[in-house]
Residue frames as qw, qx, qy, qz and C-alpha x, y, z in Angstrom:
[[0.000, 0.885, 0.465, 0.000, 0.00, 0.00, 0.00],
 [0.279, -0.823, 0.092, 0.487, 2.78, 2.44, 0.85],
 [0.436, -0.123, 0.590, 0.668, 4.58, 1.63, -2.40],
 [0.215, 0.634, 0.638, 0.380, 1.47, 2.60, -4.37],
 [0.165, -0.934, -0.239, 0.208, 1.21, 5.82, -2.36],
 [0.404, -0.586, 0.336, 0.617, 4.84, 6.71, -3.11],
 [0.370, 0.186, 0.679, 0.606, 4.39, 5.91, -6.81],
 [0.076, 0.816, 0.554, 0.144, 1.26, 8.08, -6.85],
 [0.258, -0.878, -0.020, 0.404, 3.08, 10.99, -5.23],
 [0.428, -0.320, 0.516, 0.670, 5.94, 10.68, -7.73],
 [0.285, 0.452, 0.693, 0.484, 3.49, 10.69, -10.65],
 [0.053, -0.918, -0.385, 0.076, 1.71, 13.75, -9.26],
 [0.327, -0.749, 0.205, 0.539, 5.00, 15.64, -8.89],
 [0.420, -0.034, 0.653, 0.630, 6.09, 14.54, -12.37],
 [0.197, 0.695, 0.630, 0.286, 2.81, 15.75, -13.84],
 [0.162, -0.929, -0.204, 0.261, 3.00, 19.10, -12.04],
 [0.332, -0.638, 0.369, 0.589, 6.54, 19.83, -13.15],
 [0.419, 0.195, 0.706, 0.537, 5.90, 18.60, -16.70],
 [0.132, 0.840, 0.500, 0.165, 3.00, 21.00, -17.15],
 [0.280, -0.884, 0.022, 0.373, 5.08, 23.72, -15.51],
 [0.458, -0.311, 0.530, 0.642, 7.99, 23.11, -17.92],
 [0.338, 0.493, 0.667, 0.444, 5.66, 23.22, -20.91],
 [0.017, -0.939, -0.344, -0.006, 4.10, 26.49, -19.82],
 [0.380, -0.796, 0.161, 0.444, 7.38, 28.10, -18.82],
 [0.417, -0.343, 0.580, 0.610, 9.50, 27.14, -21.79],
 [0.249, 0.277, 0.746, 0.553, 6.95, 27.12, -24.63],
 [0.021, -0.783, -0.591, -0.193, 4.08, 29.44, -23.71],
 [0.270, -0.913, -0.098, 0.291, 5.61, 32.26, -21.64],
 [0.611, 0.650, -0.062, 0.448, 8.06, 34.63, -23.31],
 [0.507, -0.841, 0.157, 0.102, 10.47, 35.11, -20.41],
 [0.642, 0.652, -0.331, 0.233, 14.05, 35.80, -21.50],
 [0.169, -0.696, 0.576, -0.393, 15.72, 35.99, -18.09],
 [0.570, 0.107, -0.813, 0.054, 17.12, 32.62, -16.93],
 [0.056, -0.013, -0.741, 0.670, 16.55, 33.29, -13.21],
 [0.503, 0.111, 0.147, -0.844, 13.01, 34.50, -13.85],
 [0.713, 0.140, -0.543, -0.420, 12.27, 31.47, -15.97],
 [0.425, 0.079, -0.853, 0.292, 13.66, 29.17, -13.24],
 [0.164, 0.039, 0.578, -0.799, 11.61, 30.85, -10.51],
 [0.645, 0.138, -0.088, -0.746, 8.41, 30.62, -12.55],
 [0.643, 0.158, -0.726, -0.185, 9.14, 26.97, -13.42],
 [0.273, 0.004, -0.846, 0.457, 9.68, 25.92, -9.79],
 [0.302, 0.085, 0.402, -0.860, 6.76, 27.99, -8.48],
 [0.695, 0.145, -0.264, -0.653, 4.32, 26.62, -11.03],
 [0.556, 0.135, -0.820, -0.009, 5.61, 23.08, -10.47],
 [0.075, -0.037, -0.783, 0.616, 5.01, 23.29, -6.74],
 [0.451, 0.155, 0.218, -0.852, 1.58, 24.93, -7.12],
 [0.698, 0.174, -0.456, -0.524, 0.40, 22.44, -9.76],
 [0.434, 0.084, -0.880, 0.175, 1.66, 19.49, -7.71],
 [0.110, 0.089, 0.665, -0.733, -0.20, 20.72, -4.61],
 [0.578, 0.195, -0.008, -0.792, -3.40, 21.34, -6.59],
 [0.654, 0.171, -0.667, -0.313, -3.20, 17.92, -8.25],
 [0.266, 0.036, -0.879, 0.394, -2.54, 16.21, -4.91],
 [0.295, 0.128, 0.479, -0.817, -5.48, 18.01, -3.30],
 [0.666, 0.203, -0.249, -0.673, -7.81, 17.09, -6.15],
 [0.577, 0.140, -0.800, -0.091, -6.71, 13.46, -6.05],
 [0.093, -0.025, -0.823, 0.560, -7.27, 13.25, -2.30],
 [0.380, 0.208, 0.373, -0.820, -10.69, 14.88, -2.39],
 [0.687, 0.317, -0.172, -0.631, -12.15, 13.30, -5.53],
 [0.673, 0.304, -0.654, -0.165, -10.40, 10.02, -6.24],
 [0.209, 0.258, -0.860, 0.388, -9.25, 8.59, -2.93],
 [0.450, -0.084, 0.545, -0.702, -12.46, 8.59, -0.77],
 [0.844, 0.157, -0.088, -0.505, -14.55, 6.40, -3.11],
 [0.628, 0.344, -0.695, 0.054, -11.74, 3.83, -3.28],
 [0.055, 0.188, -0.802, 0.565, -11.48, 3.50, 0.49]]
């Protein structure tokens, strides 16, 4: 059970940072490297938290 939880967390973080990388490097026109890095990390953390919250509130309770 804990292995599935860890795999789920890793997939959520991977999804959050993948979407963040796509938005930062292909959609936003930021030329500054530090600014681009800050936006990438901030969006990655925010999207990971939002995805984790959605998965806990919508997906997990019906399974248990």
